[in-house]
C-alpha positions in Angstrom: -18.8 -16.7 -12.0 -21.1 -19.7 -12.5 -18.2 -22.0 -13.4 -16.0 -21.7 -10.3 -12.5 -22.9 -11.1 -9.3 -21.7 -9.5 -5.6 -22.5 -9.3 -4.0 -22.6 -5.8 -0.2 -22.5 -5.6 0.8 -23.8 -2.2 4.3 -23.2 -0.7 4.2 -26.7 0.8 2.1 -29.8 0.8 -0.6 -28.6 3.2 -1.3 -31.9 4.9 -0.9 -32.9 7.6 -2.0 -29.5 9.0 0.7 -29.5 11.7 2.0 -25.9 11.5 0.5 -22.5 11.0 0.9 -22.1 7.2 -0.3 -25.6 6.4 -3.4 -25.1 8.7 -4.3 -21.8 7.0 -3.9 -23.2 3.5 -5.6 -26.6 4.1 -8.7 -25.1 5.6 -9.0 -22.5 2.9 -8.8 -25.2 0.3 -11.6 -27.1 2.1 -13.7 -23.9 2.4 -13.3 -23.0 -1.2 -14.3 -26.5 -2.2 -17.5 -26.2 0.0 -18.1 -22.9 -1.8 -18.3 -24.8 -5.1 -14.8 -24.3 -6.6 -13.1 -26.8 -8.7 -9.5 -26.5 -7.5 -6.3 -27.2 -9.3 -3.7 -27.5 -6.5 0.0 -27.0 -7.1 2.3 -28.0 -4.2 6.0 -27.5 -3.8 7.3 -30.5 -1.9 10.4 -30.9 0.3 10.3 -33.6 3.0 6.6 -34.2 3.4 4.5 -37.0 1.8 2.2 -36.1 -1.1 -0.9 -36.8 0.9 -2.9 -37.7 -2.2 -5.8 -39.4 -0.3 -6.2 -36.4 2.0 -6.1 -33.8 -0.7 -7.9 -35.5 -3.6 -11.5 -35.0 -2.2 -11.1 -31.3 -2.4 -9.2 -31.0 -5.8 -9.9 -31.5 -9.4 -6.1 -31.8 -10.2 -3.0 -32.1 -8.1 0.5 -31.2 -9.3 3.7 -31.5 -7.3 7.0 -29.8 -7.9 10.2 -30.6 -6.1 11.7 -27.7 -4.2 15.3 -28.0 -5.3 18.0 -26.0 -3.4 21.1 -25.6 -5.7 23.9 -23.4 -4.5 23.2 -20.9 -7.2 19.8 -20.2 -5.6 21.6 -19.2 -2.4 23.6 -16.7 -4.4 20.7 -15.4 -6.4 19.4 -11.8 -5.9 15.9 -13.3 -5.8 14.9 -14.4 -2.2 15.8 -18.1 -1.6 12.2 -18.9 -0.5 11.0 -17.6 -3.9 13.8 -18.8 -6.2 13.5 -22.4 -5.0 9.9 -22.4 -6.0 10.4 -21.4 -9.6 9.8 -24.7 -11.4 8.9 -23.9 -15.0 6.3 -26.6 -15.2 4.2 -24.6 -12.8 3.9 -21.8 -15.3 3.1 -24.3 -18.1 0.3 -25.7 -16.0 -1.1 -22.2 -15.1 -1.2 -21.3 -18.8 -3.4 -24.2 -19.7 -6.5 -22.1 -19.0 -7.5 -18.6 -17.9 -8.8 -19.4 -14.4 -8.0 -17.2 -11.4 -4.8 -18.0 -9.4 -4.4 -17.9 -5.7 -0.7 -17.7 -4.7 -0.3 -18.9 -1.1 2.6 -16.9 0.4 5.1 -14.5 -1.1 7.2 -17.7 -1.5 5.1 -18.8 -4.5 5.1 -15.6 -6.5 8.1 -16.2 -8.8 5.7 -16.0 -11.9 3.4 -13.3 -10.5 4.9 -10.6 -12.8 5.2 -12.9 -15.8 3.8 -11.1 -18.9 1.9 -14.2 -19.9 -0.2 -14.0 -16.8 -0.9 -10.2 -17.0 -4.6 -10.6 -17.9 -5.3 -13.2 -15.2 -7.0 -12.6 -11.9 -4.2 -13.1 -9.4 -4.6 -13.1 -5.6 -1.8 -13.4 -3.2 -2.4 -14.6 0.4 0.4 -13.1 2.5 1.2 -15.1 5.6 3.6 -12.4 7.0 5.5 -9.3 6.1 8.2 -11.7 5.2 11.2 -9.3 5.3 10.3 -8.3 8.9 9.9 -12.0 9.8 13.3 -12.9 8.5 14.9 -9.9 10.1 13.5 -11.1 13.5 14.8 -14.6 12.8 18.3 -13.1 12.2 18.2 -11.5 15.6 18.1 -14.8 17.4 20.2 -16.9 15.1 24.0 -17.3 15.0 26.6 -18.4 12.5 25.6 -19.2 8.9 21.9 -19.1 9.8 22.2 -15.5 11.0 23.9 -14.6 7.8 21.3 -16.3 5.7 18.3 -14.8 7.6 19.7 -11.3 7.4 20.5 -11.7 3.7 17.1 -13.1 3.0 15.4 -10.2 4.8 17.2 -7.7 2.6 16.3 -9.6 -0.6 12.7 -10.0 0.5 12.3 -6.3 1.2 13.7 -5.5 -2.3 11.5 -8.2 -3.9 8.3 -7.3 -2.2 7.1 -4.6 -4.7 6.4 -7.5 -7.1 3.0 -7.5 -5.3 1.9 -4.6 -7.4 1.3 -7.2 -10.1 -1.4 -8.9 -7.9 -5.0 -8.2 -8.6 -5.7 -8.4 -4.9 -3.7 -9.1 -1.7 -5.2 -11.0 1.1 -3.5 -10.0 4.4 -3.7 -12.2 7.5 -3.9 -9.4 10.1 -4.5 -5.7 10.4 -0.9 -4.6 10.8 0.0 -6.5 7.6 -2.9 -5.0 5.8 -1.7 -1.4 6.5 1.8 -2.3 5.3 0.7 -3.9 2.0 -1.5 -0.9 1.2 1.7 0.9 0.4 2.3 -1.7 -2.4 -1.1 -2.4 -3.9 -4.4 -0.6 -4.1 -6.5 -3.7 -3.5 -5.6 -5.1 -0.1 -8.2 -7.0 2.0 -8.2 -8.6 5.4 -8.8 -12.4 5.3 -8.7 -13.9 8.7 -6.8 -17.2 9.2 -8.6 -20.3 8.1 -8.7 -22.8 10.9 -11.1 -25.5 12.3 -13.4 -23.5 14.5 -16.3 -25.9 14.8 -17.2 -29.1 16.8 -15.8 -27.7 20.0 -17.6 -28.4 23.3 -16.7 -27.4 26.8 -14.5 -30.0 28.5 -13.1 -30.4 32.0 -9.4 -29.4 32.0 -6.5 -30.7 34.1 -4.3 -28.3 36.2 -1.3 -28.0 34.0 0.2 -25.3 31.8 1.1 -26.1 28.2 3.5 -24.6 25.7 3.4 -26.2 22.3 4.9 -25.6 18.9 7.5 -26.7 16.4 10.5 -26.7 18.7 13.0 -26.9 15.9 12.1 -23.3 15.0 14.4 -20.8 16.8 11.4 -18.5 17.6 9.6 -21.3 19.4 12.7 -22.5 21.3 13.3 -18.9 22.4 9.6 -18.7 23.6 9.9 -22.0 25.4 13.0 -20.7 27.2 11.3 -17.5 28.2 8.4 -19.4 29.7 10.8 -21.8 31.5 12.5 -18.8 33.0 9.3 -17.2 34.0 7.9 -20.3 35.7 11.2 -21.9 36.8 10.5 -21.5 40.5 6.7 -22.0 40.3 4.8 -25.0 41.6 2.7 -25.1 38.5 3.0 -28.2 36.4 4.4 -27.1 33.0 4.4 -29.2 29.9 6.4 -28.4 26.8 5.4 -30.3 23.7 6.4 -30.2 20.0 8.6 -31.3 17.2 12.3 -31.9 17.3 13.4 -30.1 20.5 17.2 -29.3 20.7 19.4 -31.2 23.0 19.9 -28.0 24.9 16.2 -27.6 25.5 15.8 -31.3 26.5 18.6 -30.9 29.0 17.1 -27.7 30.4 13.7 -29.3 30.9 15.3 -32.3 32.6 17.4 -30.1 34.9 14.4 -28.3 36.3 12.0 -31.3 36.1 9.7 -29.9 33.4 7.8 -32.5 31.4 8.9 -32.4 27.7 6.9 -34.3 25.1 9.1 -34.6 22.0 7.5 -35.3 18.6 4.0 -36.3 19.9 1.7 -38.0 17.5 -1.5 -36.2 16.4 -3.7 -37.8 19.0 -1.3 -37.1 21.9 -0.9 -33.5 20.9 -4.7 -33.1 20.5 -5.2 -34.5 24.0 -2.6 -32.3 25.5 -4.2 -29.2 23.9 -7.7 -30.1 24.8 -7.0 -30.9 28.5 -4.7 -28.0 29.4 -6.0 -25.7 32.0 -3.7 -22.9 30.7 -2.1 -22.4 27.3 1.1 -20.4 27.7 2.1 -18.6 24.6 4.9 -16.1 24.0 6.6 -14.6 21.0 9.3 -12.0 20.2 7.9 -11.6 16.7 4.8 -9.5 16.2 4.4 -10.8 12.6 1.6 -12.7 11.0 -1.1 -14.4 13.1 -0.1 -17.3 15.2 -2.4 -20.2 14.4 -1.4 -21.9 17.7 -3.2 -18.9 19.4 -6.4 -19.7 17.5 -6.1 -23.4 18.4 -5.6 -22.5 22.1 -8.6 -20.2 22.1 -10.7 -23.0 20.6 -10.4 -25.0 23.8 -11.7 -24.9 27.3 -8.5 -23.5 28.8 -7.2 -20.1 29.7 -4.8 -18.5 27.3 -1.9 -16.4 28.7 0.1 -14.4 26.2 2.4 -11.4 25.8 1.4 -8.3 23.8 3.4 -9.3 20.7 1.4 -12.5 20.4 -1.9 -10.6 19.8 -0.5 -7.6 18.1 -2.6 -6.6 15.1 -5.3 -9.1 15.9 -8.7 -8.9 17.4 -7.9 -11.6 20.0 -6.4 -9.7 22.9 -9.7 -9.4 24.7 -9.9 -13.2 24.9 -6.5 -13.6 26.6 -4.7 -12.8 29.7 -1.8 -10.5 28.6 1.4 -10.1 30.5 4.8 -8.9 29.2 6.6 -8.9 32.6 7.8 -12.4 33.6 6.9 -11.9 37.3 3.4 -10.8 36.4 3.2 -13.7 33.9 4.0 -16.2 36.6 1.5 -14.7 39.0 -1.2 -14.8 36.4 -0.5 -18.5 35.6 -0.5 -19.4 39.3 -3.8 -17.5 39.8 -5.5 -19.3 36.9 -4.2 -22.8 37.4 -6.8 -23.7 40.1 -9.6 -21.7 38.4 -11.1 -23.5 35.4 -12.5 -21.3 32.6 -16.2 -21.0 33.2 -18.7 -22.4 30.7 -20.1 -18.9 30.2 -16.7 -17.5 29.3 -16.1 -20.5 27.0 -19.4 -19.8 25.2 -18.6 -16.1 24.8 -15.2 -16.9 23.4 -16.7 -19.5 20.9 -19.3 -16.9 19.8 -16.5 -14.4 19.1 -14.4 -17.0 17.2 -17.4 -18.2 15.2 -18.3 -14.6 14.2 -14.8 -13.6 13.1 -13.0 -16.8 12.1 -15.7 -18.8 10.2 -13.6 -20.0 7.2 -16.6 -20.5 4.9 -18.0 -17.1 5.6 -14.6 -15.4 5.3 -13.6 -17.1 2.1 -16.7 -15.6 0.4 -14.4 -12.6 0.0 -12.4 -14.6 -2.6 -15.6 -15.3 -4.5 -16.6 -11.6 -4.4 -13.1 -10.5 -5.5 -13.0 -12.9 -8.4 -16.5 -11.9 -9.5 -15.5 -8.2 -9.4 
């Protein structure tokens, strides 16, 4: 294709890149722009600024669609995350030309099976096996949230075969790839897109950091697991992230753990760069946790449980402990032993080889060119 033009349908406004999905989408947009694509970007918006100035340098056109949430969408047989991204203007704009379409997330695939798009090259970037992700969310939720997550999981599993209408599926990790092969004959592994350059070895400070969007139940559960594991340790633990619950705030105060609520970008960046240890935990072996890549792209040790690295190539770069006692012992062993420059270089070489966004996004060029 000499005239590289593509539509990208984003499940959210991908700037600022302050959570996993936005990071993956934004850096893929930037990589495709560097590869010579003229991008028509379609964003569903709900609560984030339009970020015109940040996105315009990489796009030919920008379109925004409000993500409305009427009661009828809660009651629909179509998954809520899909039905609320079904603005008819999106289809109208996609039909203005015959350019390939990249759907970012199962969330954006409401029009994937539309007869009017049957002859288009359609790629779907899957961020998770969504029905498994929502089933896991249901396990740790209560009340109406539990009902919603469980219902959404059932709807998503029933809806997922829509992916047979994709020309190609781009899975984020190996376990997902094997799953999607049952739905489509053209499934490819596309590693997460993240900023993997400009990293130099830095001296770190002897504290352990857990960071994430603390308003997400998965992350609050992880924070509590780490608090329990390290509750009687002498290691300085810092928990940082967006919108912690009153319960988590009280728990940190009770055991004198530093909690940084809603840090600005510079504060969070500094906390991540200076941490001697990045402490990560998940109960959900779904997708690829972008916070793991961010942690590995520093000069600190990374301590995780097995589910955090399941289906990835990253386990060899981490200290892996599932037992809370062993987890604590590992953290205490590493807190006074900075990562060596040699280990840092080896890790950077591995990340550069496997997570170079520009190199990996060449796959999209090859798939479009057939």
